[in-house]
C-alpha positions in Angstrom: -19.0 60.9 -11.5 -18.0 59.0 -9.1 -21.3 57.1 -8.5 -20.6 55.5 -11.7 -17.6 54.7 -11.2 -18.4 52.6 -8.1 -21.4 51.1 -9.6 -18.9 49.7 -12.3 -17.0 48.7 -9.4 -19.4 46.6 -7.7 -21.3 45.2 -10.6 -17.4 43.9 -11.8 -16.9 42.5 -8.1 -20.7 40.4 -8.7 -19.6 39.2 -11.9 -16.7 37.6 -10.8 -16.9 33.8 -9.9 -14.5 32.1 -7.3 -13.8 28.5 -8.3 -11.6 25.8 -6.3 -8.6 24.4 -8.7 -7.4 20.7 -7.7 -3.9 20.3 -9.0 -0.6 17.9 -7.8 1.6 20.7 -9.8 2.4 23.7 -8.9 5.7 26.0 -9.3 8.1 24.6 -8.0 7.1 22.1 -10.2 9.0 22.0 -13.5 8.3 20.1 -16.5 4.9 20.2 -18.7 2.3 19.0 -15.6 2.4 22.7 -14.0 1.7 24.6 -17.3 -1.4 23.9 -18.1 -3.2 25.2 -15.2 -0.3 27.6 -14.1 -1.4 29.7 -17.1 -5.2 29.3 -16.8 -4.8 31.0 -12.9 -2.6 33.8 -14.5 -5.2 35.3 -16.8 -8.7 34.1 -14.9 -9.4 37.6 -13.3 -9.2 38.9 -16.9 -12.3 37.1 -17.8 -14.0 37.0 -14.6 -12.5 34.0 -12.4 -11.0 34.3 -9.6 -9.0 31.0 -8.7 -8.3 29.3 -5.6 -5.7 26.8 -5.7 -5.2 23.5 -3.7 -2.4 22.0 -4.0 0.6 19.4 -2.3 2.2 21.1 0.8 5.4 18.8 0.5 5.4 17.3 -2.9 8.0 14.7 -4.7 8.8 16.4 -8.1 10.9 14.6 -10.8 11.0 18.5 -12.4 11.7 21.8 -10.2 11.8 25.1 -12.0 11.6 28.1 -9.6 11.5 30.2 -12.4 7.8 29.4 -12.6 6.9 31.7 -9.7 7.1 34.5 -11.2 3.3 33.0 -13.3 1.7 33.4 -10.4 -0.9 36.6 -9.8 0.1 38.4 -6.4 -2.9 37.8 -4.2 -4.0 34.3 -5.7 -5.0 32.2 -2.5 -2.5 28.9 -2.5 -4.1 26.3 0.3 -1.7 23.1 0.6 -2.0 20.3 2.6 0.4 17.5 3.1 0.8 14.3 1.0 2.2 11.2 2.0 3.7 9.2 -0.9 4.8 5.9 -1.6 7.4 6.5 -3.7 10.1 6.4 -1.2 9.4 3.1 -0.4 9.3 2.1 -4.3 12.6 3.7 -4.5 14.3 1.7 -2.1 12.8 -1.4 -3.2 14.2 -1.0 -6.6 17.0 0.1 -5.2 17.1 3.7 -7.3 18.1 7.4 -5.3 16.3 9.4 -8.0 12.6 10.3 -8.8 10.9 8.1 -10.9 7.6 9.3 -10.3 6.9 10.0 -14.0 5.0 6.5 -15.1 5.3 7.7 -18.8 9.2 6.6 -18.5 8.5 2.8 -17.7 11.8 0.4 -17.7 10.7 -2.3 -19.7 13.7 -4.4 -18.4 13.0 -4.6 -14.2 14.8 -5.9 -11.6 12.8 -8.2 -9.1 12.6 -5.7 -6.8 11.2 -3.4 -9.2 8.9 -5.8 -10.4 7.1 -6.3 -6.9 7.3 -2.3 -6.6 5.5 -2.0 -10.6 2.5 -5.2 -9.4 2.0 -3.1 -5.8 1.7 0.3 -7.4 -0.7 -1.3 -10.6 -2.8 -3.1 -8.1 -2.9 -1.7 -4.9 -2.8 1.8 -5.6 -5.5 2.9 -8.0 -5.6 4.8 -9.7 -2.4 6.5 -8.7 -0.1 6.5 -5.7 -1.8 9.5 -4.6 -4.9 7.9 -4.0 -4.0 8.7 -0.1 -4.3 12.2 -0.6 -8.0 11.5 -1.1 -9.6 11.2 1.9 -7.8 14.1 3.7 -8.1 16.6 1.2 -12.2 15.9 1.3 -11.9 16.6 4.7 -9.8 19.7 5.0 -11.8 21.3 1.6 -15.2 20.2 3.3 -14.0 22.4 6.4 -12.8 25.0 4.1 -15.9 25.1 1.9 -18.1 25.1 4.6 -16.4 28.5 5.3 -15.7 29.4 2.2 -18.3 29.9 -0.9 -17.1 28.8 -4.5 -18.7 28.8 -7.5 -17.0 25.8 -8.4 -14.4 23.4 -8.4 -12.3 22.1 -11.0 -9.8 19.1 -10.7 -7.2 18.4 -13.2 -5.3 15.1 -13.6 -3.4 13.2 -14.1 -2.6 12.2 -11.4 -6.5 11.2 -11.5 -7.1 11.0 -8.2 -7.2 14.2 -7.7 -10.4 13.8 -9.9 -12.0 11.6 -6.6 -11.7 14.5 -4.6 -13.7 16.6 -6.5 -15.9 13.8 -6.9 -16.7 13.4 -2.9 -17.1 16.9 -2.7 -19.6 16.8 -5.8 -21.7 14.3 -4.2 -21.9 15.4 -0.1 -21.4 19.2 -1.4 -22.9 19.3 -4.7 -21.0 22.5 -6.0 -20.7 22.5 -10.1 -17.4 20.4 -11.0 -15.5 20.5 -14.4 -12.9 17.8 -14.6 -10.2 18.2 -16.8 -8.0 15.7 -18.7 -4.5 16.6 -19.6 -4.2 12.4 -20.6 -6.3 10.1 -20.7 -6.8 7.9 -18.1 -7.4 4.3 -19.1 -6.8 5.0 -22.7 -2.8 6.4 -21.6 -0.1 4.4 -23.1 1.5 3.2 -20.3 -1.1 1.9 -18.3 -1.2 -1.3 -20.0 2.2 -2.3 -19.6 1.9 -2.6 -15.9 0.9 -6.0 -15.0 -2.7 -4.9 -13.8 -5.1 -7.9 -12.6 -8.5 -8.2 -14.2 -10.1 -6.8 -11.0 -7.7 -3.7 -11.4 -8.3 -2.6 -14.5 -12.6 -3.2 -13.6 -11.9 -0.9 -11.3 -9.8 1.6 -13.5 -12.6 1.6 -15.7 -15.5 2.0 -13.0 -14.0 4.9 -11.6 -13.0 6.7 -14.6 -16.7 6.1 -15.4 -18.0 7.7 -12.1 -15.9 10.9 -12.5 -17.3 11.5 -16.4 -21.1 10.8 -15.3 -20.7 12.8 -11.9 -18.8 15.9 -14.3 -20.8 19.2 -15.0 -18.5 19.3 -18.0 -15.4 17.5 -18.9 -12.4 19.5 -20.5 -10.1 17.5 -22.6 -6.5 18.1 -24.9 -7.9 16.7 -28.0 -10.6 15.8 -30.2 -9.8 11.5 -30.0 -9.9 12.0 -26.4 -13.1 13.9 -26.7 -14.9 11.1 -29.2 -13.9 8.2 -26.6 -15.1 10.7 -23.5 -18.5 11.8 -25.3 -20.3 8.6 -24.4 -20.2 9.3 -21.0 -20.6 13.1 -21.1 -22.2 14.5 -23.8 -20.8 17.9 -22.2 -17.3 17.4 -23.0 -15.1 19.5 -24.8 -11.7 20.2 -25.8 -9.4 23.1 -25.2 -5.9 22.1 -26.0 -2.6 23.4 -24.2 -0.8 26.0 -25.8 1.9 28.7 -25.5 2.9 31.9 -23.7 5.0 34.1 -25.2 4.0 37.3 -27.7 5.0 35.9 -31.1 6.7 39.3 -32.0 9.0 38.3 -29.2 9.5 34.6 -30.3 11.0 35.7 -33.8 13.0 38.8 -32.8 16.5 38.5 -33.3 17.8 35.0 -32.5 20.9 33.7 -33.6 20.6 30.1 -35.4 22.7 27.5 -34.5 25.4 27.4 -37.1 25.4 23.4 -37.4 22.7 21.5 -38.8 21.0 21.2 -35.7 17.9 18.7 -34.7 16.5 19.1 -31.7 14.1 17.4 -29.2 12.9 18.8 -26.2 10.9 16.4 -23.4 11.0 12.9 -22.1 12.2 10.7 -24.3 11.4 6.9 -23.4 11.8 3.4 -25.3 8.2 4.1 -26.9 8.8 7.7 -27.6 12.7 6.2 -29.3 12.7 7.2 -32.9 14.7 4.5 -34.4 13.9 5.3 -38.7 15.5 8.6 -37.6 18.6 7.1 -36.3 18.5 4.9 -39.2 18.2 8.0 -41.8 20.9 10.1 -39.9 23.1 7.6 -39.4 23.2 6.4 -43.8 23.1 10.2 -44.9 26.3 10.9 -42.3 27.9 8.0 -43.8 26.9 9.5 -47.7 27.8 12.4 -47.4 30.7 13.5 -44.9 29.9 16.8 -45.1 26.1 16.2 -43.4 28.0 14.2 -40.9 30.4 17.4 -39.7 27.2 19.6 -39.8 24.8 17.2 -38.3 23.7 17.8 -34.6 21.2 16.2 -32.7 20.3 17.8 -29.4 18.0 15.9 -26.9 16.9 18.2 -24.2 15.1 15.9 -20.7 15.5 12.9 -19.2 16.6 10.2 -22.1 16.1 6.3 -21.7 19.3 4.4 -21.8 17.7 2.4 -24.6 17.9 5.8 -26.9 20.9 6.4 -25.6 22.2 3.0 -26.8 20.9 3.2 -29.9 22.4 6.5 -30.9 25.5 4.9 -30.1 24.6 1.4 -32.4 23.8 4.1 -35.7 27.2 5.5 -35.1 25.9 9.0 -33.9 27.8 9.2 -30.6 29.9 12.2 -32.2 26.9 14.4 -33.6 25.2 13.9 -30.1 24.4 16.6 -27.1 21.9 15.6 -24.4 21.4 18.3 -22.2 19.2 17.0 -18.9 17.5 19.8 -18.0 17.2 23.7 -18.2 14.8 26.2 -16.4 11.9 26.9 -19.3 13.3 30.1 -20.5 16.8 28.4 -21.5 14.4 26.1 -23.5 12.7 28.5 -25.2 15.9 30.1 -26.4 16.8 26.7 -27.8 14.1 26.1 -29.2 14.3 29.7 -31.5 18.0 28.7 -32.4 17.7 25.4 -33.4 17.4 24.6 -37.0 15.1 21.7 -36.8 12.4 21.0 -34.1 11.7 17.1 -33.7 8.4 15.6 -32.6 8.9 12.0 -31.5 5.5 10.5 -30.6 5.1 7.3 -28.6 4.4 4.5 -30.7 1.4 3.1 -29.3 -2.1 2.2 -29.9 -3.5 5.5 -28.4 -0.6 7.7 -30.2 -3.8 8.9 -32.5 -4.9 10.9 -29.7 -1.7 12.4 -28.2 -0.7 16.0 -28.6 2.6 16.8 -26.9 2.6 20.8 -24.8 5.5 21.4 -26.7 4.3 21.1 -30.2 2.7 25.0 -29.3 5.7 26.2 -28.0 7.2 25.2 -31.0 5.5 27.1 -33.4 5.7 30.1 -32.4 9.6 29.3 -32.1 9.4 29.2 -36.3 10.9 26.9 -37.0 10.3 23.8 -39.1 9.1 20.8 -37.1 9.2 17.4 -38.2 7.0 15.2 -36.9 6.9 11.4 -36.5 3.5 10.3 -35.6 0.1 8.9 -37.1 -0.6 10.4 -40.2 -4.2 11.1 -39.1 -4.0 12.1 -35.3 -4.8 15.2 -33.7 -1.1 16.1 -33.3 -1.2 16.0 -37.4 -3.7 17.7 -38.1 -2.8 20.9 -35.8 0.8 20.9 -37.8 -1.2 20.7 -40.9 -3.6 23.7 -40.2 -0.9 25.7 -39.0 1.5 24.9 -41.9 4.5 24.8 -39.7 6.4 21.5 -40.4 6.2 17.9 -41.7 4.5 14.4 -40.7 6.3 11.0 -41.1 4.6 8.3 -40.3 6.0 5.7 -37.3 7.5 3.4 -40.4 7.7 5.5 -43.2 11.3 5.2 -43.8 11.6 6.8 -47.4 9.2 9.8 -46.6 11.2 10.8 -43.6 14.4 10.4 -45.6 13.2 12.7 -47.9 11.8 15.2 -45.1 15.5 15.6 -44.1 17.6 15.8 -47.0 14.9 18.8 -48.4 15.6 21.0 -44.4 19.5 20.0 -45.0 19.6 21.5 -48.6 17.3 24.4 -47.4 20.2 24.7 -44.6 22.7 24.6 -46.8 21.0 27.8 -48.7 20.6 29.2 -46.0 16.6 29.4 -46.0 15.5 26.6 -43.9 12.0 28.7 -42.3 8.6 28.5 -41.9 6.2 30.3 -42.8 3.6 29.1 -39.9 -0.3 30.4 -39.8 -3.0 30.3 -37.7 -0.9 30.0 -34.7 -2.7 32.9 -32.2 -5.5 30.8 -31.6 -3.5 28.7 -29.1 -2.4 31.5 -26.9 -3.1 31.1 -23.5 -5.0 34.2 -23.0 -7.5 32.6 -25.7 -7.5 29.5 -24.1 -8.2 30.9 -20.9 -11.4 32.8 -21.9 -12.5 29.3 -23.5 -12.3 27.7 -20.5 -13.9 30.7 -18.3 -16.6 30.4 -21.0 -17.2 26.9 -19.8 -16.5 27.2 -16.1 -19.8 30.2 -16.2 -21.7 27.7 -18.4 -22.0 25.2 -15.3 -22.5 27.7 -12.8 
């Protein structure tokens, strides 16, 4: 019997595959960028993958959440190297004390210093400001890999400069490589808001194609992105983001907000500003005093000054609550207790392919979702497939008013619920199994 057990242990050990994961976002980073690979690492061992994480030693994270460290499995090897980031210079030139590292949060009304910073960032830091981490990382990892075997390399972007680290290692060492795109590269919504020269645009396009062509597999988070990348790499697959809670826990005794709360989680920049919603809510408040007394608009996360001014403009200040940041566990509680959950996608040309990470945690909160997004987009398909809420197009004010009224009537009759289905496919464990199979497929 002991002999059989030993044989099984040896067999399992032989089957384990070691992978090197190159990621900028790692605890204590907060926000959405860290969640995807933190959760894959959390469950990889169950599916025959031993992860080794390579990340930054001195990051300049816009959001910090120390609680996420508890999700790192005991014994996971984490390699760290320092990075030089030019954001300190950028902040000095733009006279800002706070970190504005999120390029999805561009201020369109810029000072002269900010315009200079934006031009330099767009044309000299390609693909992004972490480009100066590439050469030292390649040198460090080549030395590490000379002494330590791995079966595959994974790079996660953005920042897409991390793909260039893996690209160099692939060219020199020939190790199987999977590039993971949490967001698009040249088709991301904010890229064309930058003052890019034609030369810079060509360089972005060339680097993106080089990464796609040399990857043994490409993983993206939505079907629209997959279709865009298939011409460069036929082995492009979709593995969405997901949730990590037990579904039974998510609907256990939760005290609902007494008010008719509409809650949005995450960044709300100028492109994501749902002016159509502010108009509808303002009109309903003017028509119905009881509605006005019951309404609470709750925004959790960083919010553009333009959004705040629009809320004030439409007379909704008394109904408005702003919470700039909460630890992840507290965010989940707000999602469960809210009457409605708001998803406002960026109203940009690439909106059809945007799937915000928060949709998956919204799903397990078992609260009705109201999404302002393209009706034929990737996000709309998820909401329709799970029967988890309503999708209204960016300019369909009439339909949005009907949706809000419908939910408010359910709220007043204490019957505002949602019967979502097919949600379990988005659990992080199932997604990790898919990712593990993709990795094993390229080894």
